[in-house]
C-alpha positions in Angstrom: 209.1 125.4 141.6 207.6 122.6 143.7 209.3 120.8 146.6 208.5 117.3 145.4 208.5 115.6 142.0 205.2 114.3 140.5 203.6 111.5 142.5 204.6 108.6 140.4 202.6 106.1 142.6 199.4 108.0 141.7 200.4 107.9 138.0 201.2 104.2 138.0 197.9 103.3 139.6 196.0 105.5 137.2 197.8 103.8 134.3 197.1 100.3 135.6 200.8 99.6 136.2 202.0 97.5 139.1 203.5 99.5 142.0 205.6 97.4 144.4 205.7 98.6 148.0 207.6 98.0 151.2 206.0 98.2 154.7 207.7 100.3 157.4 206.9 99.4 161.0 210.1 99.8 163.0 210.3 103.6 163.2 213.8 103.5 161.9 214.9 106.7 160.0 217.8 104.8 158.5 215.5 102.0 157.4 213.2 104.5 155.7 216.1 106.2 154.0 217.5 102.9 152.8 214.2 101.7 151.6 213.5 105.0 149.7 216.6 104.4 147.6 216.3 100.6 147.1 214.0 100.8 144.1 210.6 100.4 145.6 207.8 102.3 144.0 206.3 103.2 147.4 206.8 102.8 151.1 204.1 102.5 153.7 204.7 104.2 157.0 202.3 102.6 159.5 200.7 104.9 162.1 198.0 102.4 162.8 200.0 99.6 164.3 203.3 101.3 165.1 204.2 104.0 167.5 204.3 107.3 165.6 203.2 110.9 166.2 203.2 113.9 163.8 206.7 114.8 164.7 208.1 111.3 164.0 206.2 111.1 160.7 207.8 114.4 159.7 211.2 112.9 160.3 210.4 110.0 158.1 209.1 112.3 155.3 212.5 114.0 155.3 214.4 110.7 155.5 212.5 109.3 152.5 212.9 112.5 150.5 216.7 112.4 151.2 217.0 108.6 150.5 215.4 108.3 147.1 212.4 108.4 144.9 209.9 106.0 146.5 206.6 107.6 147.4 206.0 107.7 151.1 202.4 106.6 152.0 201.2 107.1 155.6 198.6 104.8 157.0 196.6 106.7 159.5 195.2 105.3 162.8 191.7 106.3 161.7 189.8 108.8 159.4 190.9 112.0 161.2 190.7 115.2 159.2 192.7 117.1 161.8 195.6 114.6 161.6 195.4 114.6 157.8 195.7 118.4 157.8 198.8 118.3 159.9 200.5 115.6 157.8 199.6 117.3 154.6 201.2 120.6 155.8 204.2 118.5 156.8 204.8 117.2 153.3 202.8 113.9 153.2 200.7 113.6 150.1 199.7 109.9 149.9 197.5 108.4 152.5 196.0 105.0 153.4 192.8 105.1 155.4 192.0 101.9 157.4 188.7 100.3 158.2 186.5 102.3 155.8 183.0 100.9 156.3 180.6 103.3 154.7 180.2 105.7 151.7 180.2 108.6 154.2 183.6 107.5 155.6 185.0 107.1 152.1 183.9 110.6 151.2 185.4 112.0 154.4 188.7 110.3 153.7 188.9 112.2 150.4 187.5 115.5 151.8 190.1 115.5 154.5 192.8 115.9 151.8 191.1 118.7 149.9 190.6 122.4 150.6 187.0 123.9 150.4 184.8 123.7 148.4 185.9 120.2 147.6 186.8 119.2 151.2 187.5 120.3 154.8 191.2 120.8 154.9 192.2 123.9 156.8 194.3 126.5 155.1 197.8 127.6 156.0 199.9 129.6 153.5 203.3 128.7 154.9 204.0 125.0 155.1 206.5 122.4 153.9 203.8 121.3 151.4 203.8 124.7 149.6 207.5 125.2 150.1 206.8 127.8 152.8 204.8 129.9 150.5 207.2 129.9 147.6 205.2 127.4 145.5 202.7 129.9 144.1 200.9 127.2 142.1 200.3 124.9 145.0 196.6 125.7 145.5 195.9 125.0 141.8 197.9 121.8 141.5 198.1 120.1 144.9 195.2 117.8 144.2 197.0 116.4 141.2 199.6 114.9 143.6 197.4 113.7 146.5 196.9 109.9 146.5 194.0 108.4 148.6 193.9 104.7 149.3 191.0 103.2 151.4 191.2 99.8 153.0 188.7 97.0 152.6 188.7 95.0 155.8 185.2 93.7 156.5 182.3 92.0 154.6 180.4 95.3 154.8 183.3 97.2 153.1 183.4 94.5 150.4 179.7 95.0 149.8 180.4 98.8 149.5 183.2 98.6 146.9 181.0 99.7 144.0 179.8 102.7 146.1 183.4 103.6 147.0 184.2 103.6 143.3 181.8 106.5 142.8 183.8 108.8 145.1 186.0 111.1 143.1 189.4 111.3 144.6 189.9 107.6 145.6 192.8 106.3 143.8 193.0 102.7 145.1 191.4 100.2 147.5 193.7 97.9 149.4 192.3 94.7 150.9 193.4 94.1 154.5 193.3 90.4 154.4 194.1 89.8 158.0 191.3 92.0 159.3 188.9 90.7 156.6 189.6 87.2 157.7 189.0 88.1 161.3 185.7 89.8 160.5 184.6 86.8 158.5 185.2 84.5 161.5 188.6 83.2 160.5 191.0 85.0 162.8 194.6 84.4 161.8 193.7 82.3 158.7 194.0 84.3 155.5 194.4 81.0 153.6 190.9 79.8 154.5 189.1 79.1 151.2 186.3 81.5 152.0 188.8 84.3 152.6 190.7 83.5 149.5 187.6 83.6 147.4 186.5 86.9 149.0 189.9 88.6 148.4 189.8 87.6 144.8 186.2 88.6 144.3 186.9 91.9 146.0 189.8 92.5 143.7 187.6 92.0 140.7 185.0 94.4 142.1 187.6 97.1 142.8 189.0 96.8 139.3 185.5 97.1 137.9 185.2 100.5 139.4 188.3 101.7 137.6 190.3 102.0 140.8 193.5 100.2 141.5 193.2 97.0 143.7 195.8 96.4 146.4 197.0 93.8 148.8 199.6 93.1 151.5 201.2 89.7 151.2 204.9 89.0 151.6 204.9 85.4 150.2 204.0 83.5 147.1 200.5 84.9 147.0 201.9 88.3 145.8 202.8 87.0 142.3 199.5 85.3 142.0 197.5 88.4 142.8 199.7 90.6 140.5 198.8 88.2 137.7 195.1 88.6 138.5 195.4 92.4 138.0 196.1 93.7 141.4 198.5 96.7 141.1 199.0 98.3 144.5 201.2 95.6 145.9 202.7 95.6 149.4 205.2 92.7 149.0 207.8 93.2 151.7 208.4 95.0 155.0 211.1 95.8 157.6 209.8 93.6 160.4 209.4 90.7 158.0 212.8 91.2 156.4 214.5 91.3 159.8 212.6 88.4 161.4 213.0 86.1 158.4 216.6 87.2 157.7 217.7 86.6 161.2 216.1 83.2 161.4 217.5 82.2 158.1 221.1 83.4 158.9 221.0 81.4 162.2 219.7 78.3 160.5 222.4 78.5 157.8 225.2 78.6 160.3 223.8 75.9 162.6 223.4 73.3 159.8 
C-alpha cells in the first residue's frame, strides 16, 4: 500500500492533457487545504519567492493531502540536491526547478530526484515517502510518480530547449515569462512583441521535444496559450485572488 495515489499531474502531462494549476505564495495552510479541494489539477508551493523552509513545506504537504486531490508541486529556490532529498523524504514528489540554464543543470535537476545509479538522492529507509518503511515497493515504483519541471527563463535556456528534451526524467518545461522578459531587456513588460514571439516559439520548441509546455499567466493570455497547445497551465494564485478580489469588492461598494 502506498501513501499517495498515482501522480495524476504527471499522467495528464504525459497524455497531452491540460492541467490547470493554482499558485500558492501566502504560506497559508488553510489556503493550501482549500485550494487542494477546489478542483485544481495541481498547486504550486513557491519556495523561490516566498518564505518557506523544509518544516513549513512539510505542513503544506499534509494540508494539501488532507484537503483534496490536487498535486502539490514545490518550486525550489535553486537546483539543490540536498534540499530535494529532504523534501522527497517528507512526501513531495513533484518539483519545479527555476532558472535552468545548461544541459548539466537540467540533468542535475532530474538526478537529484533519483536514487543511484540513476541519480544522487541519498537513501533513508524510513520516511513519509515510503510510509515509514511499510511501502515495500517504493524503491521499485517511486520514479513512476516523481514529476520534474524545469523553468525556461532566459534566451540561453530557450536556445537549450532541444537539449533539455533529451534528458530522460524531465516531464515539462515552464516558461517564466517575467524573468524571460527581464533577461531580454524588457523588465516588467511580458506583453512586448519580442517577448510574446519568444514565449510562443519556446512553447513550440518544447512541444517538439515531446515534453509538456507550461506558462504562468492569470489573465486572458491563458486561454490563448492553451489553444496553442500549452498544457501545464498556472492560471490563478492566492496573492492574485486576494488583491484583485479585495479591489473589486471595494470598487463595487463605492460605485
